C-alpha positions in Angstrom: 72.5 -26.6 106.2 76.1 -26.1 104.9 77.9 -22.9 105.8 77.7 -20.3 103.0 80.9 -18.5 101.9 80.6 -15.2 100.1 83.0 -14.7 97.3 83.0 -10.9 97.9 82.0 -10.3 94.3 79.9 -7.3 93.5 76.2 -7.8 93.1 75.3 -9.0 89.6 72.2 -6.8 89.7 70.9 -4.7 92.6 67.5 -5.2 94.0 64.9 -2.9 92.5 62.0 -1.1 94.3 59.6 -3.3 96.3 56.3 -4.1 94.7 54.6 -4.7 98.0 54.8 -5.6 101.7 57.7 -7.9 102.4 57.9 -9.9 105.7 60.9 -11.5 107.3 60.6 -15.2 107.9 62.7 -18.3 108.2 61.6 -21.1 106.0 63.4 -24.1 104.4 61.9 -24.7 101.0 62.5 -27.1 98.1 64.0 -25.5 95.1 64.5 -26.9 91.6 66.6 -25.5 88.8 65.7 -26.5 85.2 67.2 -29.8 84.3 68.4 -30.5 87.8 67.1 -32.2 91.0 65.6 -30.3 93.8 67.5 -29.2 96.9 66.7 -27.3 100.1 67.3 -23.6 100.5 66.5 -21.0 103.2 64.0 -18.2 102.4 64.7 -15.1 104.3 61.8 -12.9 103.3 58.6 -13.1 101.3 56.1 -10.9 99.5 53.1 -11.7 97.3 55.5 -11.1 94.3 58.7 -12.9 95.3 61.2 -13.8 98.0 64.8 -13.6 99.0 66.7 -16.9 99.4 70.1 -18.2 100.2 71.7 -20.6 97.6 74.6 -22.9 98.1 74.9 -23.2 94.3 74.5 -19.8 92.7 72.0 -19.6 89.9 72.3 -17.3 86.9 70.5 -14.0 86.5 67.1 -14.4 84.7 67.2 -18.2 85.3 63.8 -19.7 86.0 63.5 -21.9 89.2 60.6 -23.6 91.0 60.1 -22.9 94.7 58.0 -25.3 96.8 56.8 -24.3 100.3 56.0 -27.6 102.1 52.9 -29.3 100.6 51.9 -26.4 98.4 52.2 -26.4 94.6 55.5 -25.2 93.2 55.8 -21.5 92.2 57.8 -20.6 89.1 60.2 -17.7 89.8 62.9 -15.7 88.0 66.2 -14.8 89.5 66.2 -11.0 89.3 69.3 -10.2 91.4 72.3 -11.9 93.1 74.4 -10.6 95.9 76.9 -13.2 97.2 74.8 -16.2 98.0 71.6 -14.3 98.4 69.2 -14.1 95.5 66.0 -12.2 94.7 63.3 -14.3 93.2 60.3 -12.8 91.4 57.3 -15.1 91.1 55.9 -15.5 87.6 52.4 -15.1 89.2 51.8 -13.4 92.5 50.8 -15.8 95.3 47.3 -15.5 96.6 46.9 -13.2 99.7 45.5 -16.1 101.8 48.5 -18.3 100.9 50.8 -15.4 101.8 49.1 -15.0 105.2 49.3 -18.7 105.9 53.0 -18.8 105.0 53.7 -15.8 107.2 52.0 -17.4 110.2 53.7 -20.7 109.6 57.2 -19.4 109.2 57.3 -16.1 111.2 60.6 -15.3 113.0 
């Protein structure tokens, strides 16, 4: 993956309080922005309600994106904060606990 360069800009919105357990992991996922092709990004952590990812091309706050973990169905997510090239994504619908467990086992660090 390409080296990420932080612009040093202030966060556009700071992360809010956690909704639940968040685990560290290392996963390459397919991500698609509306009206654009999909590309690969790294997911750094995951919860039932969202994840933190590294983007090469920064999205906009409140933009909707689609995250695809391997062969699973895409999950619609909203960009809720941005800090450099890290973004917080909140899933439109929480992922199922069994799917969360499977992903945490598959991609644990």
